[in-house]
C-alpha positions as CSV (number, residue, x, y, z in Angstrom):
1,X,-12.2,-25.2,-3.9
2,X,-10.5,-24.0,-0.6
3,X,-12.1,-20.7,0.7
4,X,-10.2,-18.2,1.6
5,X,-11.1,-15.4,4.3
6,X,-9.0,-12.4,4.8
7,X,-8.8,-10.6,8.3
8,X,-7.7,-7.3,9.3
9,X,-7.9,-4.1,11.3
10,X,-9.5,-1.8,9.1
11,X,-9.7,-2.2,5.2
12,X,-6.3,-3.6,4.9
13,X,-7.8,-6.9,3.8
14,X,-10.3,-5.3,1.4
15,X,-7.1,-3.6,-0.2
16,X,-5.1,-6.8,-0.7
17,X,-8.4,-8.4,-1.9
18,X,-8.7,-5.3,-4.4
19,X,-5.1,-5.5,-5.5
20,X,-5.2,-9.7,-6.3
21,X,-8.2,-8.6,-8.6
22,X,-6.1,-5.6,-10.3
23,X,-3.3,-8.3,-11.0
24,X,-6.0,-10.8,-12.4
25,X,-5.7,-13.5,-9.7
26,X,-8.9,-15.3,-9.0
27,X,-10.9,-14.0,-5.9
28,X,-13.9,-16.3,-6.3
29,X,-14.5,-18.0,-2.7
30,X,-12.6,-15.3,-0.9
31,X,-13.9,-12.5,1.1
32,X,-12.4,-9.8,3.2
33,X,-13.6,-8.8,6.6
34,X,-12.2,-5.9,8.1
35,X,-12.5,-4.7,11.8
36,X,-13.2,-1.1,12.8
37,X,-13.3,0.6,15.9
38,X,-16.8,0.9,16.1
39,X,-17.5,-2.8,15.2
40,X,-19.3,-4.7,18.0
41,X,-17.0,-7.5,18.9
42,X,-19.5,-10.1,19.0
43,X,-21.0,-8.9,15.8
44,X,-17.5,-9.5,14.3
45,X,-17.2,-12.8,15.4
46,X,-21.0,-13.9,14.2
47,X,-19.8,-12.6,10.8
48,X,-16.6,-14.3,10.8
49,X,-18.4,-17.7,11.3
50,X,-21.0,-16.9,8.7
51,X,-18.1,-16.1,6.2
52,X,-16.2,-19.4,7.1
53,X,-19.4,-21.3,6.6
54,X,-20.1,-19.8,3.4
55,X,-16.5,-20.3,2.2
56,X,-16.0,-24.0,3.3
57,X,-17.5,-26.2,0.6
58,X,-15.9,-29.2,2.0
59,X,-12.0,-28.7,1.2
60,X,-11.5,-26.0,4.6
61,X,-11.0,-22.5,4.5
62,X,-7.4,-20.6,4.6
63,X,-8.0,-17.7,6.9
64,X,-5.2,-14.8,6.6
65,X,-5.1,-12.2,9.5
66,X,-3.1,-9.2,9.5
67,X,-1.5,-9.6,13.1
68,X,-0.5,-12.1,15.4
69,X,-2.6,-11.6,18.7
70,X,-4.6,-9.0,17.4
71,X,-8.6,-9.1,17.8
72,X,-9.6,-10.7,14.2
73,X,-6.7,-13.5,15.0
74,X,-7.7,-14.0,18.5
75,X,-11.4,-14.3,17.5
76,X,-11.0,-16.4,14.6
77,X,-9.0,-18.9,17.1
78,X,-12.3,-19.4,18.5
79,X,-13.2,-21.6,15.5
80,X,-9.9,-23.4,15.3
81,X,-11.4,-26.6,17.0
82,X,-15.2,-26.9,15.5
83,X,-14.2,-25.3,11.9
84,X,-11.9,-27.0,9.3
85,X,-9.7,-23.8,9.0
86,X,-6.0,-23.1,8.9
87,X,-5.0,-19.7,10.3
88,X,-1.9,-17.7,9.0
89,X,-0.8,-14.0,10.4
90,X,1.4,-11.3,8.8
91,X,-0.9,-10.8,5.9
92,X,1.0,-9.7,2.6
93,X,0.0,-9.6,-1.0
94,X,2.7,-12.6,-2.1
95,X,1.2,-15.0,0.4
96,X,-2.6,-14.2,-0.7
97,X,-1.8,-14.5,-4.3
98,X,-0.1,-17.9,-3.8
99,X,-3.3,-18.9,-1.7
100,X,-5.5,-18.2,-4.7
101,X,-3.2,-20.1,-7.4
102,X,-2.6,-23.3,-5.2
103,X,-6.3,-23.3,-3.6
104,X,-7.7,-26.1,-6.2
105,X,-4.4,-28.3,-6.0
106,X,-3.7,-29.1,-2.7
107,X,-4.8,-29.8,0.8
108,X,-5.3,-26.8,3.6
109,X,-2.3,-27.6,5.5
110,X,0.1,-27.9,2.8
111,X,-1.3,-24.7,0.9
112,X,-0.9,-23.0,4.5
113,X,2.9,-23.7,4.7
114,X,3.4,-22.8,1.0
115,X,1.5,-19.5,1.7
116,X,3.5,-19.0,5.0
117,X,7.0,-19.4,3.1
118,X,5.9,-17.2,0.3
119,X,4.9,-14.6,2.5
120,X,8.5,-14.6,4.2
121,X,10.0,-14.8,0.8
122,X,8.1,-11.7,-0.2
123,X,9.9,-9.5,2.3
124,X,13.2,-8.2,0.8
125,X,15.3,-5.4,2.0
126,X,16.3,-3.7,-1.2
127,X,19.6,-2.5,-0.2
128,X,20.7,-6.1,1.0
129,X,19.4,-7.4,-2.4
130,X,21.4,-4.9,-4.4
131,X,24.5,-5.5,-2.7
132,X,23.9,-9.2,-3.2
133,X,23.4,-8.7,-6.8
134,X,26.5,-6.5,-6.9
135,X,28.7,-9.2,-5.5
136,X,27.4,-11.9,-7.8
137,X,28.1,-9.7,-10.7
138,X,31.7,-8.9,-9.8
139,X,32.3,-12.9,-9.2
140,X,31.0,-13.5,-12.6
141,X,33.4,-11.0,-14.2
């Protein structure tokens, strides 16, 4: 089973993991690793490596970070050449749910692509959606 590591500034990653549990998602082989202002960066990087090693049972680890070019992202990139990981940024609940649902049925890269797609699709402007639904409704009348 694919491991999943959530990284964020502050406790966003812990909140996403908690929300997944509330929604009934499997959170086995998932860890959250928040970065706080007082966190020593070398210790954070070492904790990240330990988490990746603990989560990788042979299928790799999908790492989902909150922000492109943020410190958690930058730190995990140091492992891209030495660990079997795929890294996504822009963490949101839809992409994490998809990761949990798909991680036993496909390869690491395929799951990463589907999670990125689901993350993008999970961002909706309600006003634009309502307008689109209204237009569809008037076309069907």
